[in-house]
C-alpha positions as CSV (number, residue, x, y, z in Angstrom):
1,M,11.9,-25.7,-4.3
2,R,11.1,-22.1,-3.2
3,Q,13.7,-22.4,-0.4
4,V,16.3,-23.4,-2.9
5,F,15.7,-20.3,-5.1
6,I,15.6,-18.0,-2.0
7,W,18.9,-19.3,-0.6
8,A,20.5,-19.3,-4.0
9,G,19.6,-15.6,-4.2
10,V,21.1,-15.0,-0.8
11,A,24.3,-16.7,-1.9
12,L,24.4,-14.7,-5.2
13,C,24.0,-11.4,-3.3
14,L,26.7,-12.3,-0.8
15,F,29.0,-13.5,-3.5
16,S,28.5,-10.2,-5.4
17,L,29.2,-8.3,-2.2
18,V,32.5,-10.2,-1.6
19,V,33.6,-9.7,-5.2
20,I,32.9,-5.9,-5.1
21,A,34.4,-5.5,-1.6
22,R,37.5,-7.5,-2.6
23,R,38.0,-5.1,-5.5
24,D,37.4,-2.1,-3.2
25,W,39.4,-3.4,-0.2
26,L,42.4,-1.1,-0.9
27,R,40.1,1.9,-1.4
28,L,38.5,1.1,2.0
29,T,41.7,0.5,3.9
30,L,44.3,2.9,2.5
31,P,44.3,6.7,2.5
32,S,42.9,8.2,-0.7
33,R,44.9,10.3,-3.1
34,R,43.3,12.8,-5.5
35,V,44.7,13.6,-9.0
36,I,43.5,15.4,-12.0
37,G,43.1,13.2,-15.1
38,R,42.6,14.2,-18.7
39,V,40.2,12.3,-20.9
40,T,42.3,11.0,-23.8
41,G,39.7,8.9,-25.5
42,H,37.1,6.3,-25.0
43,R,37.1,2.5,-25.0
44,I,34.2,1.2,-27.2
45,K,32.1,-1.8,-26.1
46,R,29.7,-3.3,-28.6
47,D,27.2,-5.9,-27.6
48,G,23.6,-6.9,-28.4
49,D,22.3,-3.9,-26.6
50,G,24.3,-1.4,-28.6
51,T,27.5,0.5,-28.2
52,G,28.9,1.8,-24.9
53,Y,31.8,4.1,-24.1
54,A,34.2,4.1,-21.1
55,A,36.4,7.1,-20.7
56,I,40.2,6.7,-20.7
57,Y,41.9,9.0,-18.2
58,A,45.6,9.9,-18.3
59,F,47.4,11.5,-15.3
60,E,50.8,12.0,-13.7
61,T,51.9,11.0,-10.2
62,E,55.3,10.9,-8.6
63,G,55.5,7.3,-10.0
64,G,55.1,8.4,-13.6
65,H,52.5,8.5,-16.3
66,H,49.3,6.4,-15.8
67,E,46.2,5.6,-17.9
68,V,43.1,4.0,-16.5
69,I,39.7,3.1,-18.0
70,D,36.5,4.1,-16.2
71,Q,34.4,1.3,-14.8
72,V,31.2,3.0,-15.8
73,I,30.0,2.6,-19.4
74,A,27.8,5.3,-20.9
75,T,25.8,5.4,-24.1
76,T,27.6,8.6,-25.2
77,R,31.2,9.6,-25.2
78,Q,31.1,11.4,-21.8
79,P,33.0,13.3,-20.6
80,S,34.3,14.6,-23.9
81,K,37.9,14.2,-25.0
82,G,40.3,16.7,-23.3
83,T,38.1,17.2,-20.3
84,L,39.9,17.4,-16.9
85,V,38.3,15.1,-14.3
86,E,39.1,14.6,-10.6
87,L,40.1,11.0,-9.9
88,T,40.8,9.3,-6.6
89,H,43.0,6.2,-5.9
90,P,44.3,4.4,-2.9
91,A,47.8,5.5,-1.9
92,G,50.4,3.6,-3.9
93,H,47.9,2.3,-6.4
94,P,47.3,4.8,-9.2
95,D,46.2,1.9,-11.4
96,L,43.0,1.9,-9.4
97,A,42.1,5.6,-10.0
98,R,38.5,6.4,-10.9
99,P,36.1,9.3,-10.6
100,P,34.7,9.5,-7.1
101,R,31.1,8.2,-7.1
102,P,30.4,7.5,-3.4
103,L,26.7,7.6,-3.7
104,M,26.6,5.1,-6.6
105,W,28.8,2.6,-4.8
106,A,27.0,3.1,-1.5
107,A,23.7,2.4,-3.4
108,I,25.1,-0.8,-4.9
109,Y,26.4,-2.1,-1.6
110,A,23.1,-1.2,0.1
111,F,21.0,-2.8,-2.6
112,L,23.0,-6.1,-2.4
113,A,23.0,-6.2,1.4
114,G,19.3,-5.3,1.6
115,T,18.3,-7.9,-1.0
116,A,20.4,-10.6,0.8
117,G,18.7,-9.6,4.1
118,L,15.2,-9.6,2.6
119,L,15.8,-13.0,0.9
120,A,17.2,-14.4,4.2
121,A,14.2,-13.2,6.1
122,L,12.0,-14.9,3.5
123,G,14.0,-18.1,3.7
124,L,13.7,-18.1,7.5
125,G,10.0,-17.4,7.5
126,W,10.2,-14.0,9.1
127,A,8.7,-12.1,6.2
128,D,6.0,-14.2,4.5
């Protein structure tokens, strides 16, 4: 039974990596563009843990006006409305703009890959 849980954990980590990498594929393969966005408001998310806020950024490109919602939810309305924020997006895809957070995303990828590796080592009997 232990092996089932270990390999289910490996599968979950690898599935999570695929889902995240699939979403980031354009960011990883296309040149990055930088734009300055203005916070125009916040999307409110309410759940059992309380209220969270995701900034809404508006910016202009040669393709026109765009608005995107941040992927990171905070417990306060940060950054405040009217703040200018640097955003990056893959060339030709301004709908994927977000503030650059390379350390956060590297940590997420490293955590999932490391956990999958550790669980695989446990499942193969290399790290008992």
